[in-house]
C-alpha positions as CSV (number, residue, x, y, z in Angstrom):
1,M,91.1,135.5,139.4
2,D,90.5,139.0,137.9
3,L,87.3,140.6,136.7
4,I,87.8,143.6,134.4
5,I,85.1,146.2,133.5
6,D,85.1,148.8,130.8
7,T,82.0,151.0,130.3
8,S,84.0,154.1,129.1
9,S,82.6,154.0,125.6
10,Q,79.5,152.6,123.8
11,K,81.1,149.1,124.1
12,L,80.3,147.4,127.3
13,T,83.2,145.0,128.0
14,V,83.5,142.4,130.9
15,I,86.6,140.2,131.0
16,L,87.4,137.3,133.3
17,N,91.0,136.2,133.7
18,K,90.6,132.7,135.3
19,K,94.0,131.1,135.9
20,N,95.4,132.8,132.8
21,K,92.4,131.7,130.7
22,I,90.8,134.8,129.3
23,I,87.0,134.8,129.0
24,T,85.0,137.8,127.7
25,N,81.4,138.6,127.3
26,D,79.9,139.2,123.9
27,T,80.6,143.0,123.7
28,V,77.4,144.9,124.1
29,F,77.1,148.1,122.0
30,T,74.7,150.4,123.8
31,S,74.4,153.7,125.6
32,K,72.4,152.0,128.3
33,H,75.1,150.4,130.3
34,L,73.2,150.9,133.5
35,E,70.7,148.4,132.3
36,H,73.2,145.8,131.1
37,L,76.4,145.9,133.3
38,L,75.3,143.7,136.2
39,E,73.5,141.4,133.8
40,E,76.7,140.9,131.8
41,I,78.8,140.4,134.9
42,D,76.3,137.8,136.3
43,K,76.3,136.1,132.9
44,I,80.1,135.6,132.6
45,L,80.4,134.5,136.3
46,D,77.5,132.0,136.1
47,K,78.8,130.5,132.8
48,N,82.1,129.8,134.6
49,N,80.6,128.6,137.9
50,I,82.2,131.5,139.8
51,K,80.8,133.6,142.6
52,L,81.7,137.3,143.0
53,K,83.4,136.5,146.3
54,D,85.8,134.3,144.3
55,V,87.3,137.2,142.4
56,D,90.7,138.3,143.7
57,C,91.1,141.6,141.9
58,F,88.8,144.0,140.1
59,G,90.2,146.0,137.2
60,V,88.1,149.0,136.2
61,V,88.5,151.6,133.4
62,V,88.1,154.9,135.2
63,G,88.4,157.1,132.2
64,P,88.8,159.3,130.3
65,G,85.7,158.5,128.4
66,S,81.9,158.6,128.7
67,F,81.1,160.6,131.9
68,T,78.1,158.4,132.7
69,G,79.9,155.1,131.8
70,I,83.0,155.7,134.0
71,R,80.9,156.8,136.9
72,L,78.8,153.6,136.6
73,A,81.9,151.3,136.4
74,V,83.6,153.0,139.4
75,S,80.4,152.9,141.6
76,T,79.8,149.3,140.7
77,V,83.3,148.2,141.8
78,K,83.1,150.4,144.9
79,A,79.9,148.5,145.8
80,F,81.5,145.1,145.3
81,C,84.5,146.1,147.4
82,F,82.2,147.5,150.1
83,V,80.7,144.0,150.4
84,Y,84.1,142.3,150.0
85,P,86.6,144.8,151.4
86,K,89.7,142.6,151.1
87,K,89.5,142.5,147.3
88,K,92.2,144.2,145.3
89,I,91.4,147.0,142.9
90,V,93.4,148.1,139.8
91,S,92.5,151.5,138.3
92,I,92.8,151.6,134.5
93,N,93.5,154.8,132.7
94,M,92.3,154.3,129.1
95,L,95.0,156.4,127.6
96,E,97.7,154.6,129.6
97,L,96.2,151.3,128.4
98,L,96.4,152.3,124.8
99,V,99.9,153.6,125.2
100,S,101.0,150.3,126.9
101,K,99.8,148.4,123.8
102,I,101.3,150.7,121.2
103,K,104.7,151.2,122.7
104,M,105.4,147.5,122.4
105,S,105.8,147.9,118.6
106,E,106.2,151.7,118.1
107,K,109.8,153.1,118.5
108,N,109.0,156.7,117.6
109,D,107.3,159.4,119.6
110,F,103.5,158.9,119.3
111,C,100.1,160.1,120.5
112,V,96.9,158.2,121.2
113,L,93.5,159.8,120.8
114,T,90.0,159.1,122.1
115,K,86.8,161.0,121.8
116,C,85.9,163.7,124.3
117,T,83.2,165.9,122.9
118,Q,82.1,166.7,119.3
119,N,85.1,169.0,118.8
120,K,87.5,167.8,121.5
121,Y,89.8,164.8,122.1
122,Y,91.6,163.1,124.9
123,L,95.3,162.9,124.0
124,G,98.0,160.7,125.5
125,Q,101.5,161.6,124.4
126,M,104.6,159.5,124.6
127,Q,107.7,161.7,124.0
128,N,111.2,160.5,124.9
129,G,109.7,157.8,127.0
130,I,107.6,160.3,129.1
131,F,103.8,160.0,129.1
132,T,101.6,163.2,129.4
133,S,97.9,163.6,128.7
134,F,95.5,166.5,128.1
135,V,92.4,167.6,126.2
136,I,92.9,169.2,122.7
137,G,90.4,170.9,120.3
138,K,90.0,169.5,116.8
139,E,91.5,172.6,115.1
140,D,94.6,172.5,117.3
141,L,94.9,168.8,116.8
142,I,94.8,169.0,113.0
143,E,97.4,171.8,113.1
144,E,99.6,169.6,115.3
145,M,99.2,166.7,112.9
146,K,100.5,168.9,110.1
147,Q,103.7,169.4,112.0
148,Q,104.4,165.7,111.8
149,H,106.2,165.6,115.2
150,F,104.3,162.5,116.2
151,I,102.6,159.4,114.8
152,F,98.9,159.5,115.8
153,Y,96.9,156.5,116.8
154,S,93.1,156.8,117.1
155,Y,90.8,154.7,119.3
156,E,87.1,154.9,118.4
157,T,87.1,158.3,116.8
158,D,86.1,159.6,113.4
159,L,89.5,161.1,112.7
160,N,90.5,158.4,110.2
161,K,87.9,159.9,107.8
162,D,89.8,163.1,107.2
163,C,93.2,162.8,109.0
164,N,96.3,160.7,108.6
165,V,96.0,158.6,111.7
166,K,96.4,154.9,112.5
167,N,93.4,153.1,114.1
168,V,94.1,151.0,117.2
169,S,91.8,148.4,118.8
170,L,91.9,146.7,122.1
171,L,91.8,143.0,122.7
172,P,90.8,141.3,125.9
173,S,94.4,140.2,126.4
174,D,95.5,143.9,126.3
175,Y,93.3,144.6,129.3
176,V,94.5,141.5,131.1
177,D,98.2,142.2,130.4
178,F,97.8,145.7,131.8
179,V,96.1,144.6,135.0
180,I,98.7,141.8,135.5
181,N,101.5,144.3,135.3
182,K,99.8,146.5,137.8
183,I,99.3,143.5,140.1
184,K,103.0,142.5,139.8
185,G,103.9,146.1,140.7
186,K,101.4,146.1,143.6
187,E,99.8,149.2,142.0
188,F,96.5,148.9,143.8
189,V,94.0,151.5,144.9
190,N,91.6,151.3,147.8
191,N,87.9,152.0,147.7
192,N,88.4,155.6,148.7
193,Q,91.1,156.2,146.1
194,L,89.1,154.8,143.2
195,Q,87.8,157.8,141.4
196,P,86.8,158.6,137.8
197,I,89.2,160.5,135.5
198,Y,87.3,163.2,133.7
199,M,89.9,165.6,132.4
200,A,87.2,167.8,130.8
201,L,83.8,169.3,131.5
202,S,80.9,167.3,130.2
203,Q,78.9,168.7,127.3
204,A,76.1,169.6,129.6
205,E,78.5,171.4,131.9
206,E,80.1,173.3,129.0
207,E,76.6,174.4,127.8
208,L,75.8,175.6,131.3
209,L,79.1,177.5,131.5
210,K,78.3,179.2,128.1
211,K,74.9,180.2,129.4
212,E,76.4,181.7,132.6
213,K,78.9,183.7,130.5
214,I,76.2,185.0,128.3
215,N,74.1,185.9,131.3
216,A,77.0,187.7,133.0
217,K,77.7,189.8,129.8
218,N,74.0,190.8,129.6
219,S,73.6,191.6,133.3
């Protein structure tokens, strides 16, 4: 039995895979995941007469995404596995998850995009079967799109408004399939190895860095 948590965006998603029966919460759209995460987990477990100790494996989206959200999900699973140290943990990279879904039907080289900050995006690239990821600014991204080297897929960004990209969504089954493949490959992490994937500075950190540079110039 697997419990999967995603708080990397404004959607709070909790998924239970009970003997290949996929059960999910009513996705909560909020920026206050701290207030709702444990409540949503309790709700889905109680409805299915399951105790936390009955869960065999925890799947957790560790990023990239909302800095606060991924820290919350990671710390929550760490706490669960501190109480139940024999539980398995699967770390889910959001870009890898998106790539795993798209590559089932896309034969060409492609990129997946998720939001980083106002003018930056997380980019996962599949080229010749090799996956790489990095952060890209909007101007550089638009320039890259003009070159038409890749097909671009967007997950929860505003790029479809002014760019030629395809939207992609995630179903509960996509999360479950990803976790099952990790379990089959015994790709587990322990509590100490479970860490958020940031890839970029937060907006607050960027602002602080800018102020420090300005102060350094003026001193």
